[in-house]
N, C-alpha and C positions, 0 to 999 in steps of 0.2 A: 452365974451363969454368962457373964462377960468373957472369963476368962477362958471358958469351954469354946466361945466363938473365936476368940483369939487365938489359940491351940490350933481350932479346925482349920482355920484361914492360913496359919502357919506352916501347917502341913500341906496345904493345896498348895500356898507358893514354894515349898521345900521340894513337892513334885513335878512342878512344871520346871523348876531350876536343876533336877536331877534329871528328866527329859534334855533336856537345853544342852547340859555337861554331855550327857552320853553319845546326842547328835554330834558336838564338836569333837568328842574323842574320837568316833568314828570317821570322821571327815579329817582330821588329821592323821589317821593309820592309814587310810586312802591314800592321803599326799606324801607320807611315808613311803609305800610300797612304789608309788608313782616315782618318788626323786631317786628310791635304788633304781628303778629298772634304768631311769636315764642315766644313772653313772655308769650302769654296765655297758648300755650301750656306747658313752662316749670314752668308756676303756676300751672296746673293741675297735670303736675309727680311730683312737689314737695309736692302738697297736695294728691297724692295717695301715695306717698314714707310716708306720716307723717301717714296716714292711716293704711299703713298697719304695722308701726312700732307700733304702738297702740294697733292694733289688736294682733301683737305678744305679746305685755305685758297685754293681758287680759286674765282676770283667766280663764280655763276651763269651758266651759258653760255644763249644764246639760239639758236634754229635759223632758220638762213637756207638756204632752198631746201632744207631737209631736212635740211641738215648742222648740227651742234652748231658755234658760234662764241663762242669768250670773249670777252666783255665788257672791253676795255680802255677804263676811265673816261678822260674829258678829267681833268686835273688840278685845274681848278676845281670839278670833282665830287664829287673824293674826298678825305676827310681826310686821308689820308697814303698813303705808297705801299704800304703792307699790303693796298691794294685790289688791286694790281697782283699777278699770277700771280708764281709764282717764277722762272722766267726771264726775265721782264721786269725783276723786283727786282734780279737779278745785271746784268743788261745795265745799269740805272740806276747799282747800285754801283761798276761798273768804271769808267763816264764820267765820275761822280762824285771817284775816286779819281784820275782823270789829272790829271794839269797840261795845263791847257790843252784844246784840242781833241783830237779822237781818230777817229780811221778805225776803220772795221766790222771791217779786217782785225785791228787791235792790239786789238779786243775780242773775236774770234774765236779769237786766241792765248790770251787769258788765259784762256777759257772751253775751250780745251785742241782747238778743232776746227782741220783741217789747213787752215790758209790758204793751200795752195798750189793748192788745188782750189777755183774761181769758184763751184761747184755746194754747196760746204758754205757758203759764206757768203752768198747767196741768201735763204735762210731768218732768218737774223739780220741781214740789210739790212734787210729788210721788219720786223721788229720793231723796229727801231733807229728807223726810219722813222715807224713806228706810235707809238711813243713821243713822237716829234719833231712828228707830226702832232695828239697828244692833249696839247702843250706840258708835257711831261714835259723833252721835250731839245729842242735849237735846233739845227737842220740848218743850218748853214752853206753857201752856194752854191760850195763847192770839193767839198760832199759830206761834209765832218766833222762830228761832232757834239760840242756841249759843253753839261754841265748847265744847267740854267736857276736862277736862285738862288730 
C-alpha cells in the first residue's frame, strides 16, 4: 500500500513540475520573440544612421527640371574621391581592386545585385559610365572599365 501512495505522490510532483516547466518554456519563447524584434529594430536604426551619415557626406545636389540631381564632379575638379557620393565611391573601389578591366556585371555581383536580371544592372551601368564620363574611370570600347591611374 505504501508503494501506491509513493507512486501517486511522485506522479503529483512530476505533474506540478511539468506545469512549471511548460510555463518557463512559454516565457522563454516569448522573450526570444521579443529579442528578435529588438534586434530587427536595432538593425533598422543602424541602417538609418548609416544612411543619414552617407547623406551628410553627399555633395550638394542641383535641381534639373525640378528634380534633385547629384553632382558628380569631374576628376580634375575634385581634390579626391571623397567628393563622390558613397555608392560611386564603392563602384570606384571595386574597379580599382580588380586586376585589369572589369565588367559592370562583376561590379554588380560584388555589390550584391542580382546580375542575372539585366534591369538591376542598368542603373549601375549608368553610374559607371558617368564615372567614366567624369574621368574617374576609363571605358574601353568592349564596354569594360578600368581605373585611371
